[in-house]
N, C-alpha and C positions, 0 to 999 in steps of 0.2 A: 404674567403675574396673575394670581387668583386672589379673590377676596371671599370672605364668608357671606354668602348671599342671604342667609337667614339673619345674620347680625345687621346687614345693610338694610334689609326690609323692616326688621323690627325697630331699628333706630329711626328709620324714616317714618314709620307709623306712629311711634311714640312722640316724635317731634311734632308731627302734624296734629295729632290728637291733643297733646298737651297745649300747644299754642292755641288751637281753636277753642278748646273747652275751658281752659284755665286762664291763660294770659289774655286772650281776647275778651273774655267776660270781665276779667278784673279791671281792664282798662276803661270799660264803659264806652268804647269808641262808637258802638252802634247807637248810642244815645246822644251823640254829639250833634251840634248844629251845623258843622262844616263838612261838606262832602270830601274835603281833602283828608279827613280822618280815615275814610274808607280806603284811601291810597295804601295804607299799611296792609290791609287785607289783600289788595291787588298785588303788591310787591311780594307778600308771602306766597300767594297762589302761584305766581310766576316762578319764583326761585325755589320753592320746595315742592308743592303739589304737582306742578306740571313736569318737573324733572323726575319726580318719583313715578308718575304715570308712565313717562317715557322709558324708564328702566324696566318697569313691569311689561310694557307692551313690546319692547324690542328685545328683551333678554329673558325675563322670567317666564312669561306666558309661552313663548315658542319652545323654550327648554322643557317646561312641564308637559306640553302637548307631545313632544318627542319621547319623553321619559315614561309617560303614563298615558296610554291610549284609551283609557276607560271612558265610557260615556259620561260618568260623573265629572271627571276632570274637564272634558270638552264642554259640558254644560256650564260648569263653574267659570271657566275662562271666558266663554261667550257672555255670560251675565256680567262679569266684571268689566269686560270690554264695553258692553252697553252702558254700564254705569259711568265709565270714563268718558264716553261720548256725551252722555247727558250732563255730566259735571263740567266738562270742557265747554260745552255749549252755554251752560249757565254762567261760567266764568267770562266767556266772550260777551254775553249780554250785559253782565255786570260792568265789565270794563267799558263797553260802549256807553252805557247809561251814566256811568260815573264821569266819563269824559264830557258828555253832553251837559250834565248837571254843573260841572265845574266851569265849562265854557259859557254857560248861560246864567250863572248866578241863580240857580233854580229855586223854585218856591219850597216852602216848608213841606207842603203836601208831597211834592215829588221826592224830596229828600227822605220823607217817611217811607215812601214806596221803595226807594233805593236801599234804605236800611233793612226793610222787610225782605227784599230780594237777597241781600247779603246774609241775613239770618237764616233764610231757607237754604242757601248754598252751604252755609256752615253745618246746618243740621244734616243735609244730604251727605256731606263729606264725612261727618262723624259716623253716620250709619254705614257708609261704604267701608270706612276703615275698620269698624267693628266686624263687618262681614268678612273682610280679608283676614283680620286677626283670627277669626274662628275657623275659616275654611282654607284660605290660601297659605297662611304661614305653616300649618301642619304639613302640607304637601311639600313646601319648600324645605322644611326640616327633614322630611323623609328623603329628599333627593338633593340635599345641599351640596354634597361633594361633586356631583355631576354638574349642577348649576354653577358652582364656583368656577368650573373650567371655562365657562363662557361669559362670566361677569367681567365688565371692564375694570381696569385697575383703578383703585381709589386715587383721586387727585389731591 
């Protein structure tokens, strides 16, 4: 069974961008006193961002590299993969620091640093999503029928 890869990616990007830029800001969670508030970000990152990256890494990027052997596509995919590594590393550090802060009833100063790291991660994710929207999604649209053949079935 095939699915529309462009729709899958666009919906994923829209969901991530909307949650990070609108819903996250509206809740004021980054301004809270409790590190448990940041657990919402951790849950979102694990259930949406990491799964989205996995789809891109395992399906979309390899398919694009097979379908378009140009240097421009190769460079774009390499840059996006580097972004993923950087973002996933930042996620791991945030998760580790959050666990430590919660276990140690950490100080207000450490919580401020934790919130700052979360804000930086959000900004990095939004910039990455914008770059994918501008450069990756047009390529997926161009090759969507071929990529659809290797997309996993929607569950």
